[in-house]
Structures are given as C-alpha cells and as structure tokens.
All heavy atoms as a GROMACS GRO file, in nm:
protein
  489
    1MET      N    1   0.534   1.099   1.231
    1MET     CA    2   0.577   1.233   1.197
    1MET      C    3   0.692   1.229   1.097
    1MET      O    4   0.705   1.317   1.015
    1MET     CB    5   0.619   1.304   1.326
    1MET     CG    6   0.650   1.447   1.307
    1MET     SD    7   0.500   1.538   1.276
    1MET     CE    8   0.554   1.701   1.302
    2ASP      N    9   0.774   1.127   1.104
    2ASP     CA   10   0.888   1.119   1.014
    2ASP      C   11   0.849   1.075   0.873
    2ASP      O   12   0.927   1.088   0.780
    2ASP     CB   13   0.993   1.023   1.069
    2ASP     CG   14   1.049   1.072   1.203
    2ASP    OD1   15   1.043   1.193   1.227
    2ASP    OD2   16   1.095   0.989   1.282
    3LEU      N   17   0.729   1.024   0.856
    3LEU     CA   18   0.683   0.981   0.724
    3LEU      C   19   0.616   1.093   0.645
    3LEU      O   20   0.584   1.075   0.528
    3LEU     CB   21   0.586   0.864   0.738
    3LEU     CG   22   0.647   0.735   0.789
    3LEU    CD1   23   0.540   0.629   0.806
    3LEU    CD2   24   0.755   0.685   0.696
    4VAL      N   25   0.596   1.209   0.706
    4VAL     CA   26   0.529   1.320   0.638
    4VAL      C   27   0.607   1.366   0.515
    4VAL      O   28   0.547   1.384   0.408
    4VAL     CB   29   0.504   1.436   0.736
    4VAL    CG1   30   0.452   1.558   0.665
    4VAL    CG2   31   0.406   1.393   0.844
    5PRO      N   32   0.738   1.386   0.522
    5PRO     CA   33   0.810   1.426   0.400
    5PRO      C   34   0.801   1.322   0.289
    5PRO      O   35   0.787   1.358   0.172
    5PRO     CB   36   0.954   1.444   0.446
    5PRO     CG   37   0.946   1.468   0.592
    5PRO     CD   38   0.827   1.390   0.638
    6THR      N   39   0.806   1.196   0.325
    6THR     CA   40   0.794   1.090   0.225
    6THR      C   41   0.657   1.092   0.160
    6THR      O   42   0.645   1.080   0.038
    6THR     CB   43   0.820   0.952   0.289
    6THR    OG1   44   0.948   0.955   0.351
    6THR    CG2   45   0.814   0.842   0.187
    7ALA      N   46   0.553   1.109   0.240
    7ALA     CA   47   0.418   1.117   0.186
    7ALA      C   48   0.402   1.239   0.095
    7ALA      O   49   0.338   1.231  -0.011
    7ALA     CB   50   0.316   1.122   0.299
    8CYS      N   51   0.461   1.352   0.133
    8CYS     CA   52   0.456   1.472   0.048
    8CYS      C   53   0.528   1.449  -0.083
    8CYS      O   54   0.480   1.492  -0.189
    8CYS     CB   55   0.517   1.591   0.120
    8CYS     SG   56   0.411   1.662   0.246
    9ASN      N   57   0.642   1.381  -0.079
    9ASN     CA   58   0.717   1.354  -0.202
    9ASN      C   59   0.639   1.262  -0.295
    9ASN      O   60   0.636   1.285  -0.416
    9ASN     CB   61   0.853   1.294  -0.169
    9ASN     CG   62   0.942   1.391  -0.096
    9ASN    OD1   63   0.924   1.512  -0.104
    9ASN    ND2   64   1.038   1.338  -0.023
   10ILE      N   65   0.577   1.160  -0.240
   10ILE     CA   66   0.497   1.068  -0.322
   10ILE      C   67   0.377   1.142  -0.381
   10ILE      O   68   0.345   1.125  -0.500
   10ILE     CB   69   0.454   0.946  -0.239
   10ILE    CG1   70   0.577   0.861  -0.207
   10ILE    CG2   71   0.350   0.863  -0.313
   10ILE    CD1   72   0.552   0.750  -0.108
   11LEU      N   73   0.310   1.223  -0.300
   11LEU     CA   74   0.197   1.302  -0.350
   11LEU      C   75   0.242   1.397  -0.460
   11LEU      O   76   0.173   1.413  -0.561
   11LEU     CB   77   0.133   1.380  -0.235
   11LEU     CG   78   0.014   1.467  -0.270
   11LEU    CD1   79  -0.103   1.380  -0.314
   11LEU    CD2   80  -0.025   1.553  -0.152
   12PHE      N   81   0.357   1.458  -0.444
   12PHE     CA   82   0.413   1.548  -0.545
   12PHE      C   83   0.432   1.475  -0.678
   12PHE      O   84   0.390   1.524  -0.784
   12PHE     CB   85   0.546   1.603  -0.495
   12PHE     CG   86   0.627   1.674  -0.599
   12PHE    CD1   87   0.588   1.799  -0.643
   12PHE    CD2   88   0.741   1.618  -0.651
   12PHE    CE1   89   0.662   1.866  -0.739
   12PHE    CE2   90   0.816   1.683  -0.746
   12PHE     CZ   91   0.776   1.808  -0.790
   13ILE      N   92   0.491   1.359  -0.674
   13ILE     CA   93   0.516   1.282  -0.797
   13ILE      C   94   0.384   1.243  -0.863
   13ILE      O   95   0.369   1.254  -0.986
   13ILE     CB   96   0.601   1.158  -0.766
   13ILE    CG1   97   0.742   1.201  -0.726
   13ILE    CG2   98   0.606   1.062  -0.884
   13ILE    CD1   99   0.827   1.090  -0.670
   14ILE      N  100   0.286   1.201  -0.785
   14ILE     CA  101   0.157   1.160  -0.839
   14ILE      C  102   0.086   1.279  -0.903
   14ILE      O  103   0.035   1.270  -1.015
   14ILE     CB  104   0.071   1.094  -0.730
   14ILE    CG1  105   0.131   0.960  -0.692
   14ILE    CG2  106  -0.073   1.078  -0.777
   14ILE    CD1  107   0.066   0.896  -0.570
   15VAL      N  108   0.080   1.392  -0.832
   15VAL     CA  109   0.008   1.509  -0.883
   15VAL      C  110   0.072   1.561  -1.011
   15VAL      O  111   0.004   1.588  -1.110
   15VAL     CB  112   0.001   1.620  -0.776
   15VAL    CG1  113  -0.045   1.752  -0.835
   15VAL    CG2  114  -0.092   1.579  -0.664
   16VAL      N  115   0.204   1.576  -1.010
   16VAL     CA  116   0.272   1.628  -1.129
   16VAL      C  117   0.258   1.531  -1.246
   16VAL      O  118   0.232   1.572  -1.359
   16VAL     CB  119   0.420   1.657  -1.098
   16VAL    CG1  120   0.498   1.688  -1.224
   16VAL    CG2  121   0.430   1.772  -1.001
   17GLY      N  122   0.271   1.404  -1.218
   17GLY     CA  123   0.258   1.304  -1.324
   17GLY      C  124   0.119   1.302  -1.385
   17GLY      O  125   0.104   1.305  -1.507
   18LEU      N  126   0.017   1.300  -1.301
   18LEU     CA  127  -0.120   1.296  -1.353
   18LEU      C  128  -0.155   1.423  -1.427
   18LEU      O  129  -0.215   1.419  -1.534
   18LEU     CB  130  -0.218   1.273  -1.238
   18LEU     CG  131  -0.217   1.133  -1.177
   18LEU    CD1  132  -0.314   1.126  -1.060
   18LEU    CD2  133  -0.252   1.029  -1.280
   19TYR      N  134  -0.118   1.538  -1.372
   19TYR     CA  135  -0.151   1.664  -1.439
   19TYR      C  136  -0.072   1.680  -1.568
   19TYR      O  137  -0.128   1.720  -1.670
   19TYR     CB  138  -0.122   1.783  -1.347
   19TYR     CG  139  -0.167   1.914  -1.407
   19TYR    CD1  140  -0.300   1.953  -1.403
   19TYR    CD2  141  -0.075   1.997  -1.471
   19TYR    CE1  142  -0.340   2.071  -1.460
   19TYR    CE2  143  -0.116   2.116  -1.528
   19TYR     CZ  144  -0.248   2.154  -1.522
   19TYR     OH  145  -0.288   2.271  -1.579
   20GLY      N  146   0.054   1.647  -1.566
   20GLY     CA  147   0.137   1.662  -1.686
   20GLY      C  148   0.093   1.571  -1.799
   20GLY      O  149   0.090   1.613  -1.915
   21PHE      N  150   0.060   1.448  -1.766
   21PHE     CA  151   0.019   1.354  -1.871
   21PHE      C  152  -0.123   1.380  -1.920
   21PHE      O  153  -0.154   1.354  -2.035
   21PHE     CB  154   0.030   1.209  -1.822
   21PHE     CG  155   0.172   1.161  -1.812
   21PHE    CD1  156   0.217   1.099  -1.697
   21PHE    CD2  157   0.260   1.176  -1.917
   21PHE    CE1  158   0.347   1.054  -1.686
   21PHE    CE2  159   0.391   1.132  -1.908
   21PHE     CZ  160   0.435   1.071  -1.792
   22SER      N  161  -0.209   1.432  -1.834
   22SER     CA  162  -0.348   1.448  -1.874
   22SER      C  163  -0.372   1.576  -1.952
   22SER      O  164  -0.458   1.580  -2.039
   22SER     CB  165  -0.440   1.444  -1.752
   22SER     OG  166  -0.415   1.556  -1.669
   23THR      N  167  -0.296   1.684  -1.924
   23THR     CA  168  -0.324   1.811  -1.991
   23THR      C  169  -0.222   1.846  -2.097
   23THR      O  170  -0.257   1.903  -2.199
   23THR     CB  171  -0.329   1.926  -1.890
   23THR    OG1  172  -0.202   1.940  -1.830
   23THR    CG2  173  -0.435   1.904  -1.786
   24GLY      N  174  -0.096   1.819  -2.073
   24GLY     CA  175   0.007   1.859  -2.167
   24GLY      C  176   0.035   2.009  -2.163
   24GLY      O  177   0.104   2.062  -2.248
   25ASP      N  178  -0.020   2.077  -2.064
   25ASP     CA  179  -0.004   2.221  -2.049
   25ASP      C  180   0.128   2.250  -1.977
   25ASP      O  181   0.142   2.220  -1.860
   25ASP     CB  182  -0.122   2.278  -1.970
   25ASP     CG  183  -0.111   2.428  -1.948
   25ASP    OD1  184  -0.046   2.495  -2.029
   25ASP    OD2  185  -0.170   2.476  -1.850
   26GLU      N  186   0.224   2.308  -2.049
   26GLU     CA  187   0.356   2.330  -1.989
   26GLU      C  188   0.353   2.439  -1.883
   26GLU      O  189   0.419   2.427  -1.780
   26GLU     CB  190   0.456   2.366  -2.098
   26GLU     CG  191   0.489   2.250  -2.189
   26GLU     CD  192   0.591   2.287  -2.294
   26GLU    OE1  193   0.659   2.389  -2.278
   26GLU    OE2  194   0.601   2.213  -2.393
   27ALA      N  195   0.278   2.546  -1.906
   27ALA     CA  196   0.274   2.656  -1.808
   27ALA      C  197   0.208   2.611  -1.678
   27ALA      O  198   0.257   2.642  -1.570
   27ALA     CB  199   0.200   2.775  -1.867
   28GLY      N  200   0.100   2.537  -1.688
   28GLY     CA  201   0.031   2.488  -1.570
   28GLY      C  202   0.115   2.387  -1.494
   28GLY      O  203   0.120   2.388  -1.370
   29THR      N  204   0.182   2.300  -1.568
   29THR     CA  205   0.267   2.201  -1.504
   29THR      C  206   0.384   2.269  -1.433
   29THR      O  207   0.420   2.231  -1.321
   29THR     CB  208   0.321   2.102  -1.609
   29THR    OG1  209   0.210   2.043  -1.676
   29THR    CG2  210   0.402   1.993  -1.544
   30THR      N  211   0.441   2.371  -1.495
   30THR     CA  212   0.551   2.445  -1.431
   30THR      C  213   0.506   2.510  -1.303
   30THR      O  214   0.575   2.505  -1.201
   30THR     CB  215   0.607   2.551  -1.528
   30THR    OG1  216   0.648   2.487  -1.648
   30THR    CG2  217   0.724   2.625  -1.466
   31PHE      N  218   0.388   2.573  -1.304
   31PHE     CA  219   0.335   2.636  -1.184
   31PHE      C  220   0.312   2.534  -1.074
   31PHE      O  221   0.350   2.558  -0.958
   31PHE     CB  222   0.203   2.708  -1.215
   31PHE     CG  223   0.136   2.764  -1.094
   31PHE    CD1  224   0.186   2.879  -1.033
   31PHE    CD2  225   0.026   2.701  -1.038
   31PHE    CE1  226   0.125   2.930  -0.920
   31PHE    CE2  227  -0.034   2.752  -0.926
   31PHE     CZ  228   0.015   2.867  -0.866
   32ILE      N  229   0.254   2.421  -1.107
   32ILE     CA  230   0.227   2.318  -1.006
   32ILE      C  231   0.359   2.262  -0.951
   32ILE      O  232   0.372   2.241  -0.830
   32ILE     CB  233   0.140   2.204  -1.064
   32ILE    CG1  234  -0.002   2.257  -1.083
   32ILE    CG2  235   0.139   2.083  -0.975
   32ILE    CD1  236  -0.096   2.159  -1.144
   33VAL      N  237   0.458   2.241  -1.037
   33VAL     CA  238   0.586   2.189  -0.991
   33VAL      C  239   0.652   2.288  -0.895
   33VAL      O  240   0.700   2.250  -0.788
   33VAL     CB  241   0.679   2.158  -1.112
   33VAL    CG1  242   0.822   2.136  -1.066
   33VAL    CG2  243   0.628   2.038  -1.187
   34LEU      N  244   0.654   2.416  -0.930
   34LEU     CA  245   0.715   2.516  -0.842
   34LEU      C  246   0.640   2.528  -0.710
   34LEU      O  247   0.701   2.536  -0.603
   34LEU     CB  248   0.722   2.652  -0.912
   34LEU     CG  249   0.821   2.661  -1.027
   34LEU    CD1  250   0.810   2.796  -1.095
   34LEU    CD2  251   0.962   2.635  -0.978
   35PHE      N  252   0.507   2.528  -0.716
   35PHE     CA  253   0.427   2.537  -0.594
   35PHE      C  254   0.451   2.417  -0.503
   35PHE      O  255   0.473   2.432  -0.383
   35PHE     CB  256   0.279   2.548  -0.629
   35PHE     CG  257   0.190   2.552  -0.508
   35PHE    CD1  258   0.181   2.666  -0.431
   35PHE    CD2  259   0.114   2.441  -0.472
   35PHE    CE1  260   0.100   2.670  -0.318
   35PHE    CE2  261   0.033   2.444  -0.361
   35PHE     CZ  262   0.025   2.559  -0.284
   36MET      N  263   0.450   2.296  -0.561
   36MET     CA  264   0.470   2.176  -0.482
   36MET      C  265   0.612   2.170  -0.426
   36MET      O  266   0.633   2.123  -0.314
   36MET     CB  267   0.440   2.051  -0.565
   36MET     CG  268   0.296   2.037  -0.605
   36MET     SD  269   0.187   1.992  -0.473
   36MET     CE  270   0.224   1.822  -0.451
   37LEU      N  271   0.712   2.218  -0.501
   37LEU     CA  272   0.848   2.220  -0.450
   37LEU      C  273   0.861   2.314  -0.331
   37LEU      O  274   0.927   2.281  -0.232
   37LEU     CB  275   0.946   2.262  -0.559
   37LEU     CG  276   0.982   2.154  -0.660
   37LEU    CD1  277   1.068   2.213  -0.772
   37LEU    CD2  278   1.053   2.039  -0.594
   38ILE      N  279   0.796   2.430  -0.338
   38ILE     CA  280   0.798   2.524  -0.225
   38ILE      C  281   0.731   2.461  -0.104
   38ILE      O  282   0.783   2.469   0.008
   38ILE     CB  283   0.731   2.657  -0.265
   38ILE    CG1  284   0.818   2.729  -0.367
   38ILE    CG2  285   0.706   2.745  -0.144
   38ILE    CD1  286   0.751   2.848  -0.432
   39VAL      N  287   0.618   2.396  -0.124
   39VAL     CA  288   0.548   2.330  -0.013
   39VAL      C  289   0.635   2.220   0.046
   39VAL      O  290   0.646   2.208   0.169
   39VAL     CB  291   0.412   2.273  -0.060
   39VAL    CG1  292   0.350   2.183   0.045
   39VAL    CG2  293   0.317   2.387  -0.095
   40MET      N  294   0.700   2.141  -0.039
   40MET     CA  295   0.786   2.032   0.011
   40MET      C  296   0.904   2.086   0.090
   40MET      O  297   0.939   2.030   0.195
   40MET     CB  298   0.836   1.947  -0.105
   40MET     CG  299   0.733   1.851  -0.157
   40MET     SD  300   0.785   1.753  -0.298
   40MET     CE  301   0.959   1.740  -0.283
   41VAL      N  302   0.964   2.193   0.043
   41VAL     CA  303   1.078   2.251   0.116
   41VAL      C  304   1.032   2.302   0.252
   41VAL      O  305   1.098   2.278   0.354
   41VAL     CB  306   1.145   2.363   0.033
   41VAL    CG1  307   1.239   2.446   0.118
   41VAL    CG2  308   1.217   2.304  -0.086
   42ILE      N  309   0.918   2.370   0.257
   42ILE     CA  310   0.868   2.423   0.384
   42ILE      C  311   0.837   2.309   0.480
   42ILE      O  312   0.876   2.312   0.597
   42ILE     CB  313   0.744   2.512   0.360
   42ILE    CG1  314   0.786   2.641   0.290
   42ILE    CG2  315   0.673   2.542   0.491
   42ILE    CD1  316   0.671   2.725   0.242
   43VAL      N  317   0.770   2.206   0.432
   43VAL     CA  318   0.736   2.092   0.518
   43VAL      C  319   0.862   2.021   0.567
   43VAL      O  320   0.874   1.988   0.685
   43VAL     CB  321   0.642   1.993   0.444
   43VAL    CG1  322   0.631   1.861   0.517
   43VAL    CG2  323   0.506   2.055   0.424
   44ASN      N  324   0.958   2.001   0.478
   44ASN     CA  325   1.082   1.934   0.517
   44ASN      C  326   1.161   2.015   0.619
   44ASN      O  327   1.218   1.958   0.712
   44ASN     CB  328   1.168   1.904   0.395
   44ASN     CG  329   1.110   1.792   0.311
   44ASN    OD1  330   1.044   1.703   0.362
   44ASN    ND2  331   1.135   1.796   0.183
   45VAL      N  332   1.164   2.146   0.605
   45VAL     CA  333   1.236   2.230   0.702
   45VAL      C  334   1.166   2.225   0.838
   45VAL      O  335   1.231   2.215   0.942
   45VAL     CB  336   1.248   2.375   0.650
   45VAL    CG1  337   1.291   2.470   0.760
   45VAL    CG2  338   1.345   2.381   0.534
   46ILE      N  339   1.033   2.230   0.838
   46ILE     CA  340   0.958   2.224   0.964
   46ILE      C  341   0.983   2.090   1.033
   46ILE      O  342   1.007   2.085   1.154
   46ILE     CB  343   0.808   2.248   0.940
   46ILE    CG1  344   0.786   2.394   0.901
   46ILE    CG2  345   0.726   2.210   1.062
   46ILE    CD1  346   0.645   2.425   0.854
   47ILE      N  347   0.978   1.981   0.958
   47ILE     CA  348   1.002   1.848   1.016
   47ILE      C  349   1.146   1.838   1.067
   47ILE      O  350   1.170   1.783   1.175
   47ILE     CB  351   0.974   1.737   0.912
   47ILE    CG1  352   0.829   1.740   0.872
   47ILE    CG2  353   1.014   1.601   0.966
   47ILE    CD1  354   0.730   1.710   0.980
   48PHE      N  355   1.242   1.892   0.994
   48PHE     CA  356   1.382   1.890   1.036
   48PHE      C  357   1.399   1.965   1.168
   48PHE      O  358   1.464   1.915   1.260
   48PHE     CB  359   1.470   1.951   0.927
   48PHE     CG  360   1.614   1.958   0.963
   48PHE    CD1  361   1.692   1.843   0.964
   48PHE    CD2  362   1.674   2.078   0.996
   48PHE    CE1  363   1.826   1.848   0.998
   48PHE    CE2  364   1.807   2.086   1.030
   48PHE     CZ  365   1.883   1.970   1.030
   49ILE      N  366   1.340   2.082   1.179
   49ILE     CA  367   1.349   2.160   1.303
   49ILE      C  368   1.281   2.084   1.416
   49ILE      O  369   1.333   2.081   1.529
   49ILE     CB  370   1.288   2.300   1.283
   49ILE    CG1  371   1.378   2.381   1.189
   49ILE    CG2  372   1.271   2.372   1.416
   49ILE    CD1  373   1.317   2.512   1.144
   50TRP      N  374   1.166   2.022   1.390
   50TRP     CA  375   1.095   1.947   1.493
   50TRP      C  376   1.181   1.831   1.545
   50TRP      O  377   1.186   1.805   1.665
   50TRP     CB  378   0.963   1.896   1.437
   50TRP     CG  379   0.888   1.810   1.533
   50TRP    CD1  380   0.873   1.675   1.527
   50TRP    CD2  381   0.820   1.853   1.652
   50TRP    NE1  382   0.800   1.631   1.633
   50TRP    CE2  383   0.766   1.738   1.711
   50TRP    CE3  384   0.801   1.976   1.711
   50TRP    CZ2  385   0.693   1.744   1.828
   50TRP    CZ3  386   0.728   1.981   1.828
   50TRP    CH2  387   0.675   1.866   1.886
   51ILE      N  388   1.250   1.762   1.455
   51ILE     CA  389   1.336   1.651   1.495
   51ILE      C  390   1.452   1.702   1.580
   51ILE      O  391   1.488   1.640   1.681
   51ILE     CB  392   1.385   1.573   1.371
   51ILE    CG1  393   1.268   1.498   1.308
   51ILE    CG2  394   1.498   1.477   1.407
   51ILE    CD1  395   1.297   1.436   1.174
   52ILE      N  396   1.513   1.813   1.541
   52ILE     CA  397   1.622   1.871   1.620
   52ILE      C  398   1.573   1.910   1.759
   52ILE      O  399   1.641   1.885   1.859
   52ILE     CB  400   1.682   1.993   1.546
   52ILE    CG1  401   1.744   1.952   1.414
   52ILE    CG2  402   1.784   2.065   1.634
   52ILE    CD1  403   1.857   1.853   1.425
   53VAL      N  404   1.454   1.968   1.767
   53VAL     CA  405   1.398   2.005   1.898
   53VAL      C  406   1.377   1.881   1.984
   53VAL      O  407   1.409   1.882   2.103
   53VAL     CB  408   1.265   2.083   1.880
   53VAL    CG1  409   1.189   2.096   2.011
   53VAL    CG2  410   1.293   2.220   1.821
   54ARG      N  411   1.326   1.774   1.926
   54ARG     CA  412   1.309   1.649   2.001
   54ARG      C  413   1.442   1.594   2.050
   54ARG      O  414   1.453   1.547   2.164
   54ARG     CB  415   1.240   1.543   1.914
   54ARG     CG  416   1.093   1.559   1.905
   54ARG     CD  417   1.024   1.437   1.848
   54ARG     NE  418   1.107   1.357   1.762
   54ARG     CZ  419   1.062   1.281   1.664
   54ARG    NH1  420   0.935   1.277   1.639
   54ARG    NH2  421   1.143   1.209   1.592
   55ILE      N  422   1.544   1.599   1.967
   55ILE     CA  423   1.676   1.550   2.007
   55ILE      C  424   1.731   1.632   2.122
   55ILE      O  425   1.785   1.578   2.220
   55ILE     CB  426   1.772   1.552   1.886
   55ILE    CG1  427   1.732   1.445   1.786
   55ILE    CG2  428   1.917   1.534   1.930
   55ILE    CD1  429   1.805   1.453   1.654
   56VAL      N  430   1.717   1.764   2.116
   56VAL     CA  431   1.766   1.850   2.222
   56VAL      C  432   1.690   1.823   2.352
   56VAL      O  433   1.750   1.818   2.460
   56VAL     CB  434   1.758   1.999   2.181
   56VAL    CG1  435   1.782   2.091   2.298
   56VAL    CG2  436   1.855   2.027   2.068
   57LYS      N  437   1.559   1.803   2.344
   57LYS     CA  438   1.481   1.776   2.465
   57LYS      C  439   1.524   1.645   2.529
   57LYS      O  440   1.538   1.636   2.652
   57LYS     CB  441   1.331   1.768   2.432
   57LYS     CG  442   1.267   1.902   2.418
   57LYS     CD  443   1.117   1.887   2.396
   57LYS     CE  444   1.050   2.023   2.383
   57LYS     NZ  445   0.907   2.010   2.363
   58VAL      N  446   1.547   1.543   2.450
   58VAL     CA  447   1.591   1.413   2.503
   58VAL      C  448   1.731   1.427   2.562
   58VAL      O  449   1.758   1.374   2.671
   58VAL     CB  450   1.586   1.304   2.393
   58VAL    CG1  451   1.657   1.179   2.439
   58VAL    CG2  452   1.442   1.274   2.356
   59ALA      N  453   1.819   1.499   2.495
   59ALA     CA  454   1.956   1.514   2.544
   59ALA      C  455   1.961   1.593   2.675
   59ALA      O  456   2.041   1.562   2.763
   59ALA     CB  457   2.042   1.582   2.439
   60THR      N  458   1.876   1.694   2.690
   60THR     CA  459   1.879   1.774   2.812
   60THR      C  460   1.811   1.702   2.928
   60THR      O  461   1.846   1.727   3.043
   60THR     CB  462   1.811   1.910   2.792
   60THR    OG1  463   1.678   1.892   2.744
   60THR    CG2  464   1.890   1.994   2.692
   61ASN      N  465   1.720   1.612   2.902
   61ASN     CA  466   1.655   1.537   3.009
   61ASN      C  467   1.746   1.429   3.066
   61ASN      O  468   1.729   1.386   3.178
   61ASN     CB  469   1.525   1.474   2.960
   61ASN     CG  470   1.415   1.576   2.946
   61ASN    OD1  471   1.419   1.684   3.007
   61ASN    ND2  472   1.316   1.545   2.865
   62LYS      N  473   1.840   1.381   2.990
   62LYS     CA  474   1.930   1.275   3.035
   62LYS      C  475   2.040   1.328   3.125
   62LYS      O  476   2.102   1.253   3.197
   62LYS     CB  477   1.993   1.205   2.914
   62LYS     CG  478   1.891   1.140   2.825
   62LYS     CD  479   1.909   0.995   2.822
   62LYS     CE  480   1.802   0.939   2.729
   62LYS     NZ  481   1.776   0.804   2.745
   63MET      N  482   2.068   1.458   3.118
   63MET     CA  483   2.179   1.514   3.197
   63MET      C  484   2.136   1.555   3.334
   63MET      O  485   2.044   1.572   3.385
   63MET     CB  486   2.239   1.634   3.125
   63MET     CG  487   2.305   1.594   2.998
   63MET     SD  488   2.376   1.740   2.919
   63MET     CE  489   2.455   1.666   2.784
   0.00000   0.00000   0.00000
C-alpha cells in the first residue's frame, strides 16, 4: 500500500514523457500534466489518511 504513490509518480513521469516527446502538442501535454497532478495529489492524500488511520488503530490497541 505504501508503494502506490511511488508507482503513480513513476507512471506520471512515463506518460508525460512519452506523450510530450511523441506529439509535441503543448496544450495536450499541459492537460495531461494537470490531470495527472490532480490524480497524484488525490491518491497521496488518501494514502496519507490511510496511514494515519492505521497508526491510530495500532496506538489505541496497545493502551
């Protein structure tokens, strides 16, 4: 579960790189970059919240 943000970041770099180099279309590349950044932020926030929830569950079970 902790590798999901890393996989998303690598996928982001690959997609933007391949699309940018293959088409040269600035408007399309900008749209893809903004879309992928929004997706990455959402995924990273969800993973961050999930990790905090796991930490709280472990901390409350120990007491």
